[in-house]
Chimera marker file (.cmm) of the C-alpha trace (Angstrom):
<marker_set name="trace">
<marker id="1" x="20.273" y="-125.561" z="-189.575" r="1" g="1" b="0" radius="0.5"/>
<marker id="2" x="23.049" y="-126.159" z="-186.972" r="1" g="1" b="0" radius="0.5"/>
<marker id="3" x="22.790" y="-127.790" z="-184.073" r="1" g="1" b="0" radius="0.5"/>
<marker id="4" x="24.869" y="-127.196" z="-180.910" r="1" g="1" b="0" radius="0.5"/>
<marker id="5" x="26.413" y="-130.512" z="-179.658" r="1" g="1" b="0" radius="0.5"/>
<marker id="6" x="28.611" y="-129.124" z="-177.037" r="1" g="1" b="0" radius="0.5"/>
<marker id="7" x="29.544" y="-130.867" z="-173.799" r="1" g="1" b="0" radius="0.5"/>
<marker id="8" x="27.503" y="-127.928" z="-171.961" r="1" g="1" b="0" radius="0.5"/>
<marker id="9" x="23.909" y="-128.520" z="-174.036" r="1" g="1" b="0" radius="0.5"/>
<marker id="10" x="24.527" y="-132.175" z="-174.132" r="1" g="1" b="0" radius="0.5"/>
<marker id="11" x="24.180" y="-131.940" z="-170.073" r="1" g="1" b="0" radius="0.5"/>
<marker id="12" x="21.432" y="-129.512" z="-170.205" r="1" g="1" b="0" radius="0.5"/>
<marker id="13" x="19.383" y="-132.255" z="-172.401" r="1" g="1" b="0" radius="0.5"/>
<marker id="14" x="20.484" y="-134.947" z="-170.183" r="1" g="1" b="0" radius="0.5"/>
<marker id="15" x="19.276" y="-132.755" z="-166.712" r="1" g="1" b="0" radius="0.5"/>
<marker id="16" x="15.910" y="-131.899" z="-168.688" r="1" g="1" b="0" radius="0.5"/>
<marker id="17" x="15.110" y="-135.453" z="-169.169" r="1" g="1" b="0" radius="0.5"/>
<marker id="18" x="15.870" y="-136.385" z="-165.623" r="1" g="1" b="0" radius="0.5"/>
<marker id="19" x="13.391" y="-134.370" z="-164.475" r="1" g="1" b="0" radius="0.5"/>
<marker id="20" x="10.659" y="-135.349" z="-167.063" r="1" g="1" b="0" radius="0.5"/>
<marker id="21" x="11.370" y="-138.821" z="-165.714" r="1" g="1" b="0" radius="0.5"/>
<marker id="22" x="11.198" y="-137.012" z="-162.116" r="1" g="1" b="0" radius="0.5"/>
<marker id="23" x="7.567" y="-136.035" z="-162.835" r="1" g="1" b="0" radius="0.5"/>
<marker id="24" x="6.269" y="-139.074" z="-164.975" r="1" g="1" b="0" radius="0.5"/>
<marker id="25" x="7.146" y="-141.148" z="-162.311" r="1" g="1" b="0" radius="0.5"/>
<marker id="26" x="5.485" y="-138.147" z="-159.448" r="1" g="1" b="0" radius="0.5"/>
<marker id="27" x="2.333" y="-138.176" z="-162.003" r="1" g="1" b="0" radius="0.5"/>
<marker id="28" x="2.253" y="-142.070" z="-162.333" r="1" g="1" b="0" radius="0.5"/>
<marker id="29" x="1.890" y="-142.769" z="-158.617" r="1" g="1" b="0" radius="0.5"/>
<marker id="30" x="-0.544" y="-139.519" z="-157.948" r="1" g="1" b="0" radius="0.5"/>
<marker id="31" x="-2.874" y="-141.300" z="-160.097" r="1" g="1" b="0" radius="0.5"/>
<marker id="32" x="-2.252" y="-145.352" z="-159.614" r="1" g="1" b="0" radius="0.5"/>
<marker id="33" x="-0.451" y="-145.239" z="-156.523" r="1" g="1" b="0" radius="0.5"/>
<marker id="34" x="2.484" y="-146.596" z="-158.020" r="1" g="1" b="0" radius="0.5"/>
<marker id="35" x="4.252" y="-147.748" z="-161.483" r="1" g="1" b="0" radius="0.5"/>
<marker id="36" x="2.172" y="-147.950" z="-164.388" r="1" g="1" b="0" radius="0.5"/>
<marker id="37" x="1.779" y="-151.458" z="-165.143" r="1" g="1" b="0" radius="0.5"/>
<marker id="38" x="0.730" y="-152.537" z="-169.284" r="1" g="1" b="0" radius="0.5"/>
<marker id="39" x="-0.589" y="-155.557" z="-169.724" r="1" g="1" b="0" radius="0.5"/>
<marker id="40" x="-0.145" y="-156.051" z="-174.120" r="1" g="1" b="0" radius="0.5"/>
<marker id="41" x="-2.240" y="-158.453" z="-176.349" r="1" g="1" b="0" radius="0.5"/>
<marker id="42" x="-2.308" y="-159.664" z="-179.783" r="1" g="1" b="0" radius="0.5"/>
<marker id="43" x="-5.551" y="-159.556" z="-180.669" r="1" g="1" b="0" radius="0.5"/>
<marker id="44" x="-5.296" y="-160.777" z="-184.311" r="1" g="1" b="0" radius="0.5"/>
<marker id="45" x="-1.836" y="-159.260" z="-185.909" r="1" g="1" b="0" radius="0.5"/>
<marker id="46" x="0.693" y="-159.413" z="-188.706" r="1" g="1" b="0" radius="0.5"/>
<marker id="47" x="3.359" y="-159.151" z="-185.619" r="1" g="1" b="0" radius="0.5"/>
<marker id="48" x="4.455" y="-156.162" z="-187.410" r="1" g="1" b="0" radius="0.5"/>
<marker id="49" x="3.343" y="-153.653" z="-184.125" r="1" g="1" b="0" radius="0.5"/>
<marker id="50" x="4.354" y="-156.271" z="-181.684" r="1" g="1" b="0" radius="0.5"/>
<marker id="51" x="8.066" y="-156.213" z="-182.446" r="1" g="1" b="0" radius="0.5"/>
<marker id="52" x="7.738" y="-152.482" z="-181.946" r="1" g="1" b="0" radius="0.5"/>
<marker id="53" x="5.929" y="-152.835" z="-178.447" r="1" g="1" b="0" radius="0.5"/>
<marker id="54" x="8.534" y="-155.370" z="-177.677" r="1" g="1" b="0" radius="0.5"/>
<marker id="55" x="11.482" y="-152.824" z="-178.649" r="1" g="1" b="0" radius="0.5"/>
<marker id="56" x="10.204" y="-150.220" z="-175.581" r="1" g="1" b="0" radius="0.5"/>
<marker id="57" x="12.219" y="-152.634" z="-173.458" r="1" g="1" b="0" radius="0.5"/>
<marker id="58" x="15.675" y="-152.347" z="-175.241" r="1" g="1" b="0" radius="0.5"/>
<marker id="59" x="18.352" y="-150.601" z="-173.972" r="1" g="1" b="0" radius="0.5"/>
<marker id="60" x="17.475" y="-147.845" z="-176.352" r="1" g="1" b="0" radius="0.5"/>
<marker id="61" x="14.402" y="-146.819" z="-175.745" r="1" g="1" b="0" radius="0.5"/>
<marker id="62" x="14.263" y="-147.944" z="-172.055" r="1" g="1" b="0" radius="0.5"/>
<marker id="63" x="10.644" y="-147.272" z="-170.984" r="1" g="1" b="0" radius="0.5"/>
<marker id="64" x="11.223" y="-148.830" z="-167.681" r="1" g="1" b="0" radius="0.5"/>
<marker id="65" x="12.878" y="-145.148" z="-166.319" r="1" g="1" b="0" radius="0.5"/>
<marker id="66" x="10.036" y="-143.553" z="-166.730" r="1" g="1" b="0" radius="0.5"/>
<marker id="67" x="8.165" y="-146.140" z="-164.511" r="1" g="1" b="0" radius="0.5"/>
<marker id="68" x="6.248" y="-148.462" z="-167.162" r="1" g="1" b="0" radius="0.5"/>
<marker id="69" x="6.880" y="-151.780" z="-167.444" r="1" g="1" b="0" radius="0.5"/>
<marker id="70" x="5.396" y="-155.167" z="-168.960" r="1" g="1" b="0" radius="0.5"/>
<marker id="71" x="2.911" y="-157.535" z="-166.529" r="1" g="1" b="0" radius="0.5"/>
<marker id="72" x="2.002" y="-161.049" z="-167.543" r="1" g="1" b="0" radius="0.5"/>
<marker id="73" x="-1.182" y="-160.588" z="-165.253" r="1" g="1" b="0" radius="0.5"/>
<marker id="74" x="-4.299" y="-158.324" z="-166.318" r="1" g="1" b="0" radius="0.5"/>
<marker id="75" x="-5.025" y="-158.413" z="-162.731" r="1" g="1" b="0" radius="0.5"/>
<marker id="76" x="-1.623" y="-156.571" z="-161.603" r="1" g="1" b="0" radius="0.5"/>
<marker id="77" x="-2.536" y="-154.406" z="-165.001" r="1" g="1" b="0" radius="0.5"/>
<marker id="78" x="-3.369" y="-150.462" z="-165.164" r="1" g="1" b="0" radius="0.5"/>
<marker id="79" x="-2.739" y="-150.384" z="-168.878" r="1" g="1" b="0" radius="0.5"/>
<marker id="80" x="-4.525" y="-152.714" z="-171.505" r="1" g="1" b="0" radius="0.5"/>
<marker id="81" x="-2.125" y="-152.122" z="-174.656" r="1" g="1" b="0" radius="0.5"/>
<marker id="82" x="-4.414" y="-153.755" z="-177.787" r="1" g="1" b="0" radius="0.5"/>
<marker id="83" x="-2.704" y="-154.358" z="-181.256" r="1" g="1" b="0" radius="0.5"/>
<marker id="84" x="-3.568" y="-156.374" z="-184.130" r="1" g="1" b="0" radius="0.5"/>
<marker id="85" x="-7.418" y="-156.478" z="-186.313" r="1" g="1" b="0" radius="0.5"/>
<marker id="86" x="-9.664" y="-158.105" z="-183.676" r="1" g="1" b="0" radius="0.5"/>
<marker id="87" x="-10.612" y="-161.282" z="-184.669" r="1" g="1" b="0" radius="0.5"/>
<marker id="88" x="-14.076" y="-163.014" z="-183.867" r="1" g="1" b="0" radius="0.5"/>
<marker id="89" x="-12.075" y="-165.583" z="-181.541" r="1" g="1" b="0" radius="0.5"/>
<marker id="90" x="-10.708" y="-163.197" z="-179.769" r="1" g="1" b="0" radius="0.5"/>
<marker id="91" x="-13.530" y="-160.973" z="-178.441" r="1" g="1" b="0" radius="0.5"/>
<marker id="92" x="-13.800" y="-163.231" z="-175.782" r="1" g="1" b="0" radius="0.5"/>
<marker id="93" x="-10.501" y="-163.111" z="-174.759" r="1" g="1" b="0" radius="0.5"/>
<marker id="94" x="-10.368" y="-158.979" z="-174.789" r="1" g="1" b="0" radius="0.5"/>
<marker id="95" x="-13.278" y="-159.002" z="-173.334" r="1" g="1" b="0" radius="0.5"/>
<marker id="96" x="-12.315" y="-161.265" z="-170.314" r="1" g="1" b="0" radius="0.5"/>
<marker id="97" x="-8.714" y="-159.563" z="-169.922" r="1" g="1" b="0" radius="0.5"/>
<marker id="98" x="-10.332" y="-156.165" z="-169.372" r="1" g="1" b="0" radius="0.5"/>
<marker id="99" x="-13.134" y="-157.561" z="-166.738" r="1" g="1" b="0" radius="0.5"/>
<marker id="100" x="-10.283" y="-159.010" z="-165.193" r="1" g="1" b="0" radius="0.5"/>
<marker id="101" x="-8.294" y="-155.441" z="-165.010" r="1" g="1" b="0" radius="0.5"/>
<marker id="102" x="-8.415" y="-153.570" z="-161.936" r="1" g="1" b="0" radius="0.5"/>
<marker id="103" x="-10.221" y="-150.282" z="-161.406" r="1" g="1" b="0" radius="0.5"/>
<marker id="104" x="-9.066" y="-147.285" z="-162.806" r="1" g="1" b="0" radius="0.5"/>
<marker id="105" x="-7.623" y="-149.087" z="-165.758" r="1" g="1" b="0" radius="0.5"/>
<marker id="106" x="-7.008" y="-147.779" z="-168.759" r="1" g="1" b="0" radius="0.5"/>
<marker id="107" x="-6.755" y="-148.763" z="-172.588" r="1" g="1" b="0" radius="0.5"/>
<marker id="108" x="-4.869" y="-148.377" z="-175.690" r="1" g="1" b="0" radius="0.5"/>
<marker id="109" x="-5.461" y="-149.335" z="-179.501" r="1" g="1" b="0" radius="0.5"/>
<marker id="110" x="-2.255" y="-149.282" z="-180.794" r="1" g="1" b="0" radius="0.5"/>
<marker id="111" x="-1.749" y="-149.440" z="-184.761" r="1" g="1" b="0" radius="0.5"/>
<marker id="112" x="-4.380" y="-149.148" z="-188.071" r="1" g="1" b="0" radius="0.5"/>
<marker id="113" x="-5.837" y="-152.847" z="-187.048" r="1" g="1" b="0" radius="0.5"/>
<marker id="114" x="-6.896" y="-152.264" z="-183.763" r="1" g="1" b="0" radius="0.5"/>
<marker id="115" x="-8.311" y="-149.022" z="-185.140" r="1" g="1" b="0" radius="0.5"/>
<marker id="116" x="-9.826" y="-149.990" z="-188.136" r="1" g="1" b="0" radius="0.5"/>
<marker id="117" x="-8.865" y="-153.151" z="-188.926" r="1" g="1" b="0" radius="0.5"/>
<marker id="118" x="-6.331" y="-152.028" z="-191.670" r="1" g="1" b="0" radius="0.5"/>
<marker id="119" x="-5.779" y="-154.686" z="-194.451" r="1" g="1" b="0" radius="0.5"/>
<marker id="120" x="-8.122" y="-157.395" z="-192.602" r="1" g="1" b="0" radius="0.5"/>
<marker id="121" x="-11.259" y="-155.085" z="-192.570" r="1" g="1" b="0" radius="0.5"/>
<marker id="122" x="-13.063" y="-156.818" z="-195.429" r="1" g="1" b="0" radius="0.5"/>
<marker id="123" x="-11.923" y="-160.076" z="-194.172" r="1" g="1" b="0" radius="0.5"/>
<marker id="124" x="-14.198" y="-162.118" z="-192.728" r="1" g="1" b="0" radius="0.5"/>
<marker id="125" x="-12.458" y="-163.030" z="-189.422" r="1" g="1" b="0" radius="0.5"/>
<marker id="126" x="-12.490" y="-159.360" z="-188.859" r="1" g="1" b="0" radius="0.5"/>
<marker id="127" x="-14.711" y="-158.526" z="-185.531" r="1" g="1" b="0" radius="0.5"/>
<marker id="128" x="-14.437" y="-154.671" z="-185.549" r="1" g="1" b="0" radius="0.5"/>
<marker id="129" x="-12.114" y="-152.171" z="-184.125" r="1" g="1" b="0" radius="0.5"/>
<marker id="130" x="-11.511" y="-152.851" z="-180.731" r="1" g="1" b="0" radius="0.5"/>
<marker id="131" x="-14.102" y="-149.488" z="-179.224" r="1" g="1" b="0" radius="0.5"/>
<marker id="132" x="-16.632" y="-151.973" z="-180.486" r="1" g="1" b="0" radius="0.5"/>
<marker id="133" x="-15.405" y="-154.808" z="-177.875" r="1" g="1" b="0" radius="0.5"/>
<marker id="134" x="-14.051" y="-152.227" z="-174.867" r="1" g="1" b="0" radius="0.5"/>
<marker id="135" x="-14.038" y="-148.736" z="-174.133" r="1" g="1" b="0" radius="0.5"/>
<marker id="136" x="-10.513" y="-147.346" z="-175.432" r="1" g="1" b="0" radius="0.5"/>
<marker id="137" x="-8.917" y="-144.463" z="-173.921" r="1" g="1" b="0" radius="0.5"/>
<marker id="138" x="-5.957" y="-143.736" z="-176.835" r="1" g="1" b="0" radius="0.5"/>
<marker id="139" x="-5.491" y="-144.822" z="-180.189" r="1" g="1" b="0" radius="0.5"/>
<marker id="140" x="-1.946" y="-144.670" z="-181.297" r="1" g="1" b="0" radius="0.5"/>
<marker id="141" x="-2.243" y="-144.815" z="-185.115" r="1" g="1" b="0" radius="0.5"/>
<marker id="142" x="0.769" y="-146.078" z="-187.803" r="1" g="1" b="0" radius="0.5"/>
<marker id="143" x="0.887" y="-149.498" z="-189.335" r="1" g="1" b="0" radius="0.5"/>
<marker id="144" x="3.435" y="-149.884" z="-187.157" r="1" g="1" b="0" radius="0.5"/>
<marker id="145" x="3.379" y="-147.327" z="-185.113" r="1" g="1" b="0" radius="0.5"/>
<marker id="146" x="7.076" y="-146.067" z="-183.419" r="1" g="1" b="0" radius="0.5"/>
<marker id="147" x="8.294" y="-146.929" z="-180.444" r="1" g="1" b="0" radius="0.5"/>
<marker id="148" x="7.732" y="-143.513" z="-179.336" r="1" g="1" b="0" radius="0.5"/>
<marker id="149" x="4.699" y="-143.146" z="-180.691" r="1" g="1" b="0" radius="0.5"/>
<marker id="150" x="3.850" y="-145.940" z="-178.419" r="1" g="1" b="0" radius="0.5"/>
<marker id="151" x="5.516" y="-144.322" z="-175.525" r="1" g="1" b="0" radius="0.5"/>
<marker id="152" x="3.731" y="-141.209" z="-176.173" r="1" g="1" b="0" radius="0.5"/>
<marker id="153" x="0.397" y="-142.756" z="-176.576" r="1" g="1" b="0" radius="0.5"/>
<marker id="154" x="0.248" y="-144.209" z="-172.961" r="1" g="1" b="0" radius="0.5"/>
<marker id="155" x="1.488" y="-140.745" z="-171.319" r="1" g="1" b="0" radius="0.5"/>
<marker id="156" x="-1.427" y="-139.284" z="-173.276" r="1" g="1" b="0" radius="0.5"/>
<marker id="157" x="-3.663" y="-141.870" z="-172.087" r="1" g="1" b="0" radius="0.5"/>
<marker id="158" x="-2.626" y="-141.288" z="-168.475" r="1" g="1" b="0" radius="0.5"/>
<marker id="159" x="-2.691" y="-137.491" z="-168.902" r="1" g="1" b="0" radius="0.5"/>
<marker id="160" x="-5.906" y="-137.714" z="-170.056" r="1" g="1" b="0" radius="0.5"/>
<marker id="161" x="-7.308" y="-139.987" z="-167.250" r="1" g="1" b="0" radius="0.5"/>
<marker id="162" x="-8.997" y="-137.468" z="-164.823" r="1" g="1" b="0" radius="0.5"/>
<marker id="163" x="-11.016" y="-136.043" z="-168.060" r="1" g="1" b="0" radius="0.5"/>
<marker id="164" x="-11.859" y="-139.652" z="-169.851" r="1" g="1" b="0" radius="0.5"/>
<marker id="165" x="-11.734" y="-138.310" z="-173.395" r="1" g="1" b="0" radius="0.5"/>
<marker id="166" x="-10.534" y="-140.296" z="-175.880" r="1" g="1" b="0" radius="0.5"/>
<marker id="167" x="-6.989" y="-138.729" z="-177.809" r="1" g="1" b="0" radius="0.5"/>
<link id1="1" id2="2" r="1" g="1" b="0" radius="0.2"/>
<link id1="2" id2="3" r="1" g="1" b="0" radius="0.2"/>
<link id1="3" id2="4" r="1" g="1" b="0" radius="0.2"/>
<link id1="4" id2="5" r="1" g="1" b="0" radius="0.2"/>
<link id1="5" id2="6" r="1" g="1" b="0" radius="0.2"/>
<link id1="6" id2="7" r="1" g="1" b="0" radius="0.2"/>
<link id1="7" id2="8" r="1" g="1" b="0" radius="0.2"/>
<link id1="8" id2="9" r="1" g="1" b="0" radius="0.2"/>
<link id1="9" id2="10" r="1" g="1" b="0" radius="0.2"/>
<link id1="10" id2="11" r="1" g="1" b="0" radius="0.2"/>
<link id1="11" id2="12" r="1" g="1" b="0" radius="0.2"/>
<link id1="12" id2="13" r="1" g="1" b="0" radius="0.2"/>
<link id1="13" id2="14" r="1" g="1" b="0" radius="0.2"/>
<link id1="14" id2="15" r="1" g="1" b="0" radius="0.2"/>
<link id1="15" id2="16" r="1" g="1" b="0" radius="0.2"/>
<link id1="16" id2="17" r="1" g="1" b="0" radius="0.2"/>
<link id1="17" id2="18" r="1" g="1" b="0" radius="0.2"/>
<link id1="18" id2="19" r="1" g="1" b="0" radius="0.2"/>
<link id1="19" id2="20" r="1" g="1" b="0" radius="0.2"/>
<link id1="20" id2="21" r="1" g="1" b="0" radius="0.2"/>
<link id1="21" id2="22" r="1" g="1" b="0" radius="0.2"/>
<link id1="22" id2="23" r="1" g="1" b="0" radius="0.2"/>
<link id1="23" id2="24" r="1" g="1" b="0" radius="0.2"/>
<link id1="24" id2="25" r="1" g="1" b="0" radius="0.2"/>
<link id1="25" id2="26" r="1" g="1" b="0" radius="0.2"/>
<link id1="26" id2="27" r="1" g="1" b="0" radius="0.2"/>
<link id1="27" id2="28" r="1" g="1" b="0" radius="0.2"/>
<link id1="28" id2="29" r="1" g="1" b="0" radius="0.2"/>
<link id1="29" id2="30" r="1" g="1" b="0" radius="0.2"/>
<link id1="30" id2="31" r="1" g="1" b="0" radius="0.2"/>
<link id1="31" id2="32" r="1" g="1" b="0" radius="0.2"/>
<link id1="32" id2="33" r="1" g="1" b="0" radius="0.2"/>
<link id1="33" id2="34" r="1" g="1" b="0" radius="0.2"/>
<link id1="34" id2="35" r="1" g="1" b="0" radius="0.2"/>
<link id1="35" id2="36" r="1" g="1" b="0" radius="0.2"/>
<link id1="36" id2="37" r="1" g="1" b="0" radius="0.2"/>
<link id1="37" id2="38" r="1" g="1" b="0" radius="0.2"/>
<link id1="38" id2="39" r="1" g="1" b="0" radius="0.2"/>
<link id1="39" id2="40" r="1" g="1" b="0" radius="0.2"/>
<link id1="40" id2="41" r="1" g="1" b="0" radius="0.2"/>
<link id1="41" id2="42" r="1" g="1" b="0" radius="0.2"/>
<link id1="42" id2="43" r="1" g="1" b="0" radius="0.2"/>
<link id1="43" id2="44" r="1" g="1" b="0" radius="0.2"/>
<link id1="44" id2="45" r="1" g="1" b="0" radius="0.2"/>
<link id1="45" id2="46" r="1" g="1" b="0" radius="0.2"/>
<link id1="46" id2="47" r="1" g="1" b="0" radius="0.2"/>
<link id1="47" id2="48" r="1" g="1" b="0" radius="0.2"/>
<link id1="48" id2="49" r="1" g="1" b="0" radius="0.2"/>
<link id1="49" id2="50" r="1" g="1" b="0" radius="0.2"/>
<link id1="50" id2="51" r="1" g="1" b="0" radius="0.2"/>
<link id1="51" id2="52" r="1" g="1" b="0" radius="0.2"/>
<link id1="52" id2="53" r="1" g="1" b="0" radius="0.2"/>
<link id1="53" id2="54" r="1" g="1" b="0" radius="0.2"/>
<link id1="54" id2="55" r="1" g="1" b="0" radius="0.2"/>
<link id1="55" id2="56" r="1" g="1" b="0" radius="0.2"/>
<link id1="56" id2="57" r="1" g="1" b="0" radius="0.2"/>
<link id1="57" id2="58" r="1" g="1" b="0" radius="0.2"/>
<link id1="58" id2="59" r="1" g="1" b="0" radius="0.2"/>
<link id1="59" id2="60" r="1" g="1" b="0" radius="0.2"/>
<link id1="60" id2="61" r="1" g="1" b="0" radius="0.2"/>
<link id1="61" id2="62" r="1" g="1" b="0" radius="0.2"/>
<link id1="62" id2="63" r="1" g="1" b="0" radius="0.2"/>
<link id1="63" id2="64" r="1" g="1" b="0" radius="0.2"/>
<link id1="64" id2="65" r="1" g="1" b="0" radius="0.2"/>
<link id1="65" id2="66" r="1" g="1" b="0" radius="0.2"/>
<link id1="66" id2="67" r="1" g="1" b="0" radius="0.2"/>
<link id1="67" id2="68" r="1" g="1" b="0" radius="0.2"/>
<link id1="68" id2="69" r="1" g="1" b="0" radius="0.2"/>
<link id1="69" id2="70" r="1" g="1" b="0" radius="0.2"/>
<link id1="70" id2="71" r="1" g="1" b="0" radius="0.2"/>
<link id1="71" id2="72" r="1" g="1" b="0" radius="0.2"/>
<link id1="72" id2="73" r="1" g="1" b="0" radius="0.2"/>
<link id1="73" id2="74" r="1" g="1" b="0" radius="0.2"/>
<link id1="74" id2="75" r="1" g="1" b="0" radius="0.2"/>
<link id1="75" id2="76" r="1" g="1" b="0" radius="0.2"/>
<link id1="76" id2="77" r="1" g="1" b="0" radius="0.2"/>
<link id1="77" id2="78" r="1" g="1" b="0" radius="0.2"/>
<link id1="78" id2="79" r="1" g="1" b="0" radius="0.2"/>
<link id1="79" id2="80" r="1" g="1" b="0" radius="0.2"/>
<link id1="80" id2="81" r="1" g="1" b="0" radius="0.2"/>
<link id1="81" id2="82" r="1" g="1" b="0" radius="0.2"/>
<link id1="82" id2="83" r="1" g="1" b="0" radius="0.2"/>
<link id1="83" id2="84" r="1" g="1" b="0" radius="0.2"/>
<link id1="84" id2="85" r="1" g="1" b="0" radius="0.2"/>
<link id1="85" id2="86" r="1" g="1" b="0" radius="0.2"/>
<link id1="86" id2="87" r="1" g="1" b="0" radius="0.2"/>
<link id1="87" id2="88" r="1" g="1" b="0" radius="0.2"/>
<link id1="88" id2="89" r="1" g="1" b="0" radius="0.2"/>
<link id1="89" id2="90" r="1" g="1" b="0" radius="0.2"/>
<link id1="90" id2="91" r="1" g="1" b="0" radius="0.2"/>
<link id1="91" id2="92" r="1" g="1" b="0" radius="0.2"/>
<link id1="92" id2="93" r="1" g="1" b="0" radius="0.2"/>
<link id1="93" id2="94" r="1" g="1" b="0" radius="0.2"/>
<link id1="94" id2="95" r="1" g="1" b="0" radius="0.2"/>
<link id1="95" id2="96" r="1" g="1" b="0" radius="0.2"/>
<link id1="96" id2="97" r="1" g="1" b="0" radius="0.2"/>
<link id1="97" id2="98" r="1" g="1" b="0" radius="0.2"/>
<link id1="98" id2="99" r="1" g="1" b="0" radius="0.2"/>
<link id1="99" id2="100" r="1" g="1" b="0" radius="0.2"/>
<link id1="100" id2="101" r="1" g="1" b="0" radius="0.2"/>
<link id1="101" id2="102" r="1" g="1" b="0" radius="0.2"/>
<link id1="102" id2="103" r="1" g="1" b="0" radius="0.2"/>
<link id1="103" id2="104" r="1" g="1" b="0" radius="0.2"/>
<link id1="104" id2="105" r="1" g="1" b="0" radius="0.2"/>
<link id1="105" id2="106" r="1" g="1" b="0" radius="0.2"/>
<link id1="106" id2="107" r="1" g="1" b="0" radius="0.2"/>
<link id1="107" id2="108" r="1" g="1" b="0" radius="0.2"/>
<link id1="108" id2="109" r="1" g="1" b="0" radius="0.2"/>
<link id1="109" id2="110" r="1" g="1" b="0" radius="0.2"/>
<link id1="110" id2="111" r="1" g="1" b="0" radius="0.2"/>
<link id1="111" id2="112" r="1" g="1" b="0" radius="0.2"/>
<link id1="112" id2="113" r="1" g="1" b="0" radius="0.2"/>
<link id1="113" id2="114" r="1" g="1" b="0" radius="0.2"/>
<link id1="114" id2="115" r="1" g="1" b="0" radius="0.2"/>
<link id1="115" id2="116" r="1" g="1" b="0" radius="0.2"/>
<link id1="116" id2="117" r="1" g="1" b="0" radius="0.2"/>
<link id1="117" id2="118" r="1" g="1" b="0" radius="0.2"/>
<link id1="118" id2="119" r="1" g="1" b="0" radius="0.2"/>
<link id1="119" id2="120" r="1" g="1" b="0" radius="0.2"/>
<link id1="120" id2="121" r="1" g="1" b="0" radius="0.2"/>
<link id1="121" id2="122" r="1" g="1" b="0" radius="0.2"/>
<link id1="122" id2="123" r="1" g="1" b="0" radius="0.2"/>
<link id1="123" id2="124" r="1" g="1" b="0" radius="0.2"/>
<link id1="124" id2="125" r="1" g="1" b="0" radius="0.2"/>
<link id1="125" id2="126" r="1" g="1" b="0" radius="0.2"/>
<link id1="126" id2="127" r="1" g="1" b="0" radius="0.2"/>
<link id1="127" id2="128" r="1" g="1" b="0" radius="0.2"/>
<link id1="128" id2="129" r="1" g="1" b="0" radius="0.2"/>
<link id1="129" id2="130" r="1" g="1" b="0" radius="0.2"/>
<link id1="130" id2="131" r="1" g="1" b="0" radius="0.2"/>
<link id1="131" id2="132" r="1" g="1" b="0" radius="0.2"/>
<link id1="132" id2="133" r="1" g="1" b="0" radius="0.2"/>
<link id1="133" id2="134" r="1" g="1" b="0" radius="0.2"/>
<link id1="134" id2="135" r="1" g="1" b="0" radius="0.2"/>
<link id1="135" id2="136" r="1" g="1" b="0" radius="0.2"/>
<link id1="136" id2="137" r="1" g="1" b="0" radius="0.2"/>
<link id1="137" id2="138" r="1" g="1" b="0" radius="0.2"/>
<link id1="138" id2="139" r="1" g="1" b="0" radius="0.2"/>
<link id1="139" id2="140" r="1" g="1" b="0" radius="0.2"/>
<link id1="140" id2="141" r="1" g="1" b="0" radius="0.2"/>
<link id1="141" id2="142" r="1" g="1" b="0" radius="0.2"/>
<link id1="142" id2="143" r="1" g="1" b="0" radius="0.2"/>
<link id1="143" id2="144" r="1" g="1" b="0" radius="0.2"/>
<link id1="144" id2="145" r="1" g="1" b="0" radius="0.2"/>
<link id1="145" id2="146" r="1" g="1" b="0" radius="0.2"/>
<link id1="146" id2="147" r="1" g="1" b="0" radius="0.2"/>
<link id1="147" id2="148" r="1" g="1" b="0" radius="0.2"/>
<link id1="148" id2="149" r="1" g="1" b="0" radius="0.2"/>
<link id1="149" id2="150" r="1" g="1" b="0" radius="0.2"/>
<link id1="150" id2="151" r="1" g="1" b="0" radius="0.2"/>
<link id1="151" id2="152" r="1" g="1" b="0" radius="0.2"/>
<link id1="152" id2="153" r="1" g="1" b="0" radius="0.2"/>
<link id1="153" id2="154" r="1" g="1" b="0" radius="0.2"/>
<link id1="154" id2="155" r="1" g="1" b="0" radius="0.2"/>
<link id1="155" id2="156" r="1" g="1" b="0" radius="0.2"/>
<link id1="156" id2="157" r="1" g="1" b="0" radius="0.2"/>
<link id1="157" id2="158" r="1" g="1" b="0" radius="0.2"/>
<link id1="158" id2="159" r="1" g="1" b="0" radius="0.2"/>
<link id1="159" id2="160" r="1" g="1" b="0" radius="0.2"/>
<link id1="160" id2="161" r="1" g="1" b="0" radius="0.2"/>
<link id1="161" id2="162" r="1" g="1" b="0" radius="0.2"/>
<link id1="162" id2="163" r="1" g="1" b="0" radius="0.2"/>
<link id1="163" id2="164" r="1" g="1" b="0" radius="0.2"/>
<link id1="164" id2="165" r="1" g="1" b="0" radius="0.2"/>
<link id1="165" id2="166" r="1" g="1" b="0" radius="0.2"/>
<link id1="166" id2="167" r="1" g="1" b="0" radius="0.2"/>
</marker_set>
């Protein structure tokens, strides 16, 4: 298969990307009234997912262009991005963080450990999947999931916000 990489096709792709960014920003403002603020919480992981989450804000992925930003406070967050196999020690922390968030709020379970425990499922410290403690709006599988998968999962959670169907 041959791809046309002429200047015209690159400009066309860039203009499509720019319009997608504008549509995303409008959608976020319509649902939340502002850009989307994400609070990331690690409930007991090996840090593979965290390395992918951190790369979201680097110049290559630059998820800020879509109106997505990290926040340090759950009181300013719209999305709770959860990574890791939840330990007993982190159950209360996760619940406290979730209840501190204003409505409407979304929860995204990121990585197989957050979804079902992964390699740590048989550990005595594993408290269970994230959805046993708080409701989850979107699941992003992978060990670890790619930054593109994380962005896609967050955007799908926003898109399905009105119907409140898990994705």
